[in-house]
Each structure stands twice: as C-alpha cells, then as structure tokens.
C-alpha positions as CSV (number, residue, x, y, z in Angstrom):
1,M,7.6,-32.3,41.2
2,R,5.7,-34.8,43.4
3,P,2.6,-33.6,45.3
4,R,4.3,-34.4,48.6
5,A,7.3,-32.3,47.7
6,V,5.0,-29.4,46.7
7,A,3.3,-29.6,50.1
8,L,6.7,-29.1,51.8
9,L,7.5,-25.9,49.9
10,P,7.0,-22.5,51.5
11,R,4.0,-20.4,50.5
12,W,5.8,-18.2,48.1
13,A,7.2,-21.2,46.3
14,K,3.8,-22.7,46.0
15,A,2.5,-19.5,44.4
16,V,5.3,-19.6,41.9
17,V,4.4,-23.2,41.0
18,V,0.7,-22.3,40.5
19,V,1.5,-19.4,38.3
20,A,3.9,-21.5,36.2
21,V,1.2,-24.2,35.7
22,V,-1.4,-21.6,34.7
23,L,1.0,-20.1,32.1
24,V,1.8,-23.5,30.7
25,L,-2.0,-24.2,30.3
26,L,-2.6,-20.9,28.6
27,F,0.3,-21.3,26.1
28,T,-0.8,-24.8,25.4
29,G,-4.4,-23.6,24.6
30,L,-3.1,-20.9,22.3
31,S,-0.9,-23.4,20.4
32,L,-3.8,-25.8,20.1
33,M,-6.0,-22.9,18.8
34,H,-3.6,-22.1,16.0
35,R,-3.2,-25.8,15.1
36,L,-7.0,-26.3,15.0
37,D,-7.3,-23.3,12.6
38,G,-4.8,-25.0,10.3
39,V,-6.4,-28.4,10.4
40,F,-10.1,-27.5,10.2
41,G,-10.0,-24.0,8.6
42,T,-12.3,-21.1,9.4
43,E,-15.5,-19.7,7.9
44,T,-16.8,-16.2,7.9
45,H,-20.6,-15.5,7.7
46,D,-21.9,-12.0,7.0
47,R,-25.5,-11.8,8.5
48,S,-25.9,-8.1,8.1
49,G,-29.3,-6.5,7.5
50,P,-30.1,-3.8,4.9
51,A,-28.6,-0.4,5.4
52,L,-31.0,2.5,6.2
53,L,-30.8,5.9,4.6
54,K,-31.0,8.2,7.7
55,S,-30.9,11.6,6.0
56,V,-29.8,13.6,2.9
57,R,-27.9,16.9,3.1
58,D,-27.9,19.2,0.0
59,L,-24.7,21.1,-0.8
60,S,-24.5,23.8,-3.5
61,R,-20.8,23.1,-4.3
62,Y,-18.7,20.5,-6.2
63,D,-19.7,18.0,-3.4
64,A,-23.3,18.4,-4.3
65,A,-25.0,16.0,-1.9
66,S,-24.2,13.9,1.2
67,G,-26.1,10.9,2.5
68,N,-26.1,9.6,6.1
69,F,-26.5,5.9,6.5
70,Q,-26.8,3.3,9.3
71,V,-26.2,-0.4,8.9
72,V,-26.3,-3.4,11.3
73,V,-23.4,-5.8,10.8
74,D,-23.7,-9.3,12.1
75,L,-20.3,-10.9,11.5
76,E,-19.7,-14.5,12.5
77,K,-16.4,-16.5,12.3
78,D,-16.3,-20.1,13.2
79,T,-14.1,-23.2,12.8
80,K,-15.3,-26.3,11.0
81,Y,-16.2,-29.2,13.2
82,L,-15.7,-27.3,16.4
83,P,-18.6,-25.8,18.5
84,D,-18.7,-22.0,18.7
85,A,-18.3,-22.2,22.5
86,I,-14.8,-23.6,21.9
87,R,-13.6,-21.6,18.8
88,G,-15.5,-18.8,17.1
89,T,-16.7,-15.3,17.4
90,R,-19.9,-13.4,16.5
91,T,-20.1,-9.6,16.6
92,L,-23.2,-7.5,16.3
93,Y,-22.2,-4.0,15.3
94,V,-24.1,-0.8,14.4
95,G,-22.2,1.3,11.9
96,A,-23.1,4.9,11.1
97,G,-21.4,6.9,8.3
98,S,-21.8,9.2,5.4
99,V,-21.1,9.2,1.6
100,D,-20.6,12.3,-0.5
101,A,-21.7,12.6,-4.1
102,Y,-19.8,15.1,-6.3
103,V,-19.5,16.5,-9.8
104,D,-15.9,17.1,-10.9
105,L,-16.2,20.4,-12.7
106,G,-12.5,20.5,-13.1
107,K,-12.8,17.9,-15.9
108,V,-15.1,20.1,-18.0
109,D,-13.4,20.8,-21.4
110,P,-13.8,24.2,-23.2
111,G,-15.9,22.5,-25.8
112,D,-18.4,21.4,-23.1
113,V,-19.4,25.0,-22.5
114,R,-21.2,26.9,-25.3
115,V,-22.3,30.5,-24.9
116,N,-24.2,32.5,-27.6
117,K,-22.9,35.8,-28.9
118,D,-25.3,37.9,-26.8
119,R,-24.2,36.1,-23.6
120,T,-27.9,35.4,-22.8
121,S,-27.8,31.6,-23.3
122,A,-25.4,28.9,-22.1
123,V,-25.2,25.1,-22.6
124,L,-23.0,23.1,-20.3
125,H,-22.2,19.4,-20.6
126,L,-20.7,17.9,-17.4
127,P,-19.5,14.5,-16.3
128,H,-21.8,12.3,-14.3
129,A,-21.8,12.7,-10.5
130,K,-19.7,10.2,-8.6
131,L,-19.6,8.8,-5.0
132,D,-16.8,9.5,-2.7
133,K,-15.4,6.8,-0.3
134,P,-17.7,6.0,2.6
135,A,-16.7,7.7,5.9
136,L,-17.5,5.6,9.0
137,D,-18.3,7.8,12.0
138,T,-16.7,5.8,14.9
139,D,-18.3,8.2,17.5
140,R,-21.8,7.0,16.4
141,S,-20.8,3.4,15.7
142,Y,-20.7,0.8,18.4
143,A,-20.7,-3.0,19.1
144,V,-24.1,-4.2,20.4
145,S,-22.7,-7.6,21.5
146,K,-19.7,-9.8,21.0
147,Q,-19.6,-13.5,21.6
148,R,-16.3,-15.3,21.8
149,G,-15.3,-19.0,22.2
150,L,-13.1,-20.2,25.0
151,L,-9.9,-20.3,22.9
152,D,-10.6,-16.9,21.5
153,R,-11.0,-15.5,25.1
154,L,-7.7,-17.1,26.0
155,G,-6.1,-15.4,23.0
156,D,-7.4,-12.0,24.1
157,L,-5.3,-12.3,27.3
158,F,-2.1,-11.9,25.1
159,S,-3.5,-9.4,22.6
160,D,-2.7,-5.7,22.6
161,N,-6.3,-5.0,21.5
162,P,-8.7,-7.8,22.5
163,N,-11.7,-5.8,21.3
164,D,-10.4,-5.2,17.8
165,E,-13.3,-4.2,15.6
166,R,-11.4,-3.5,12.4
167,A,-13.2,-6.3,10.5
168,V,-16.7,-5.2,11.3
169,R,-15.8,-1.5,10.7
170,K,-14.5,-2.4,7.3
171,L,-17.6,-4.4,6.5
172,A,-19.8,-1.6,7.8
173,A,-18.1,0.9,5.5
174,K,-18.5,-1.5,2.6
175,H,-22.3,-1.9,3.2
176,I,-22.7,1.9,3.6
177,G,-21.0,2.4,0.2
178,E,-23.3,-0.3,-1.4
179,A,-26.4,1.4,0.1
180,A,-25.2,4.8,-1.3
181,K,-25.1,3.3,-4.8
182,D,-28.8,2.4,-4.6
183,S,-30.0,5.5,-2.8
184,G,-30.2,7.8,-5.8
185,L,-27.5,10.1,-4.3
186,T,-25.7,10.8,-7.6
187,D,-29.0,11.8,-9.2
188,R,-29.6,14.3,-6.4
189,A,-26.1,15.6,-6.7
190,E,-26.6,16.3,-10.4
191,R,-29.9,18.1,-9.7
192,N,-28.2,20.2,-7.1
193,T,-25.3,21.0,-9.4
194,T,-27.7,22.0,-12.1
195,A,-29.6,24.3,-9.7
196,M,-26.4,25.9,-8.5
197,L,-25.0,26.6,-11.9
198,Q,-28.3,27.9,-13.2
199,G,-28.6,30.3,-10.3
200,L,-25.0,31.4,-10.7
201,L,-25.2,32.1,-14.4
202,R,-28.5,33.8,-14.2
203,S,-27.1,36.1,-11.6
204,L,-24.5,37.0,-14.3
205,G,-27.1,37.9,-16.8
206,F,-27.9,34.7,-18.6
207,D,-31.6,34.1,-19.4
208,K,-31.3,30.5,-20.4
209,V,-29.0,27.9,-18.9
210,Q,-29.1,24.2,-20.0
211,V,-27.1,21.6,-18.2
212,S,-26.7,18.0,-19.3
213,Y,-24.5,15.1,-18.0
214,G,-22.7,12.3,-19.7
215,A,-19.3,10.5,-20.1
C-alpha cells in the first residue's frame, strides 16, 4: 500500500495496518532467530561457583543424615559469531536444596547378623550408606539476574513461560548432588546408623554391639 493511500485511510484502518506491520516484523525476527541457531550453532557455558554446605541434620532412622546445600549457578548460552545483545542469555541463579544419606537395612541378609548364645553380644554387617536424589527447594531458590538478547526477548512474547528456569534448576540440583558426594554425608550416616543400632540393641540387653559396613 502506498504512503499516500495509507494517509487517506480512516484512523481505525491505520491502526490495523500498524499492528499488521508489527506482527510481520516479530515473526520475521523469530524466523531469523531459528535460522541463525541452525547456521551458527549455540554454546552453553557453566560458570557456577562451588556449592556451600549450609547445615547437617542427624536422623536416627534408615535415612540417617541430611545435608542442606546452596549453590550459585551462572548459566550462559550464546550463539557463535553473534553478539550477546542480539542472541544469547545469561542467568545467575541461587539454588538451595537438600540431600539425604541412608543405609538400606532391608538388604541385610540373615548371615550378616550374628548373635552369641547368651544374647549379650551382636555383630552386624551392613551395606554402605548411599545418597538419595537431590531435592531442590524452589521456595528458597531464586534468579538473581537474567540477561537476554534482542531475539530472545522477541521469542518470549510468544512463549507460555518466558521466565522458564528449568535448565538452571536442573543444573543447580546436579551441583548440589556433586557437593553432597564430597561432604562426607555418607560417613556421617553410617556413624548415626551405628549409634542408633547400638542404642537399640543395648536397650534389649546386649552388652556388646559391633557394626561394620561393606559391599
């Protein structure tokens, strides 16, 4: 439509033309964004810092110990040969969660428990403590900042959830699980399990209770 012809249109028709032009530009930008991804490819950078052990909670049960952790996730996604201002995201996220350590007493075989005739001494051989899956606490986790390129912001206009944080949440849970492995949580769980069983059996009349762990 020529500029002169547009000028002769009534106001409501001009508004329709403006909206149509904006929609065409948006869809063109989204199409260009997907094509750029295919041509240049994308890169993901994990710039997270070390997780911090916040506290340890002792439990005298099968789940013998629980650790609370906090990790800062710095997740950056960019496109090769394109500036971040055009195509790319960077999210700084604080993830808080817990990991339980447990001893599976249900896997103890009859031969792993030996009791003397007088029922004054007991020897128990248990499997090593294991870590449960990390549990991310979304109520205590939050995004500190989120930077998005122009094309990513255009894409958010047509997204059901423009603030989708699934990627950083998954990464935060992963780092929390890795931190739990290095925290000595399974050792604490075995010590707590030993203390619990010794207290229980001594209350039943056993004078000597020996607990060991292994495959």
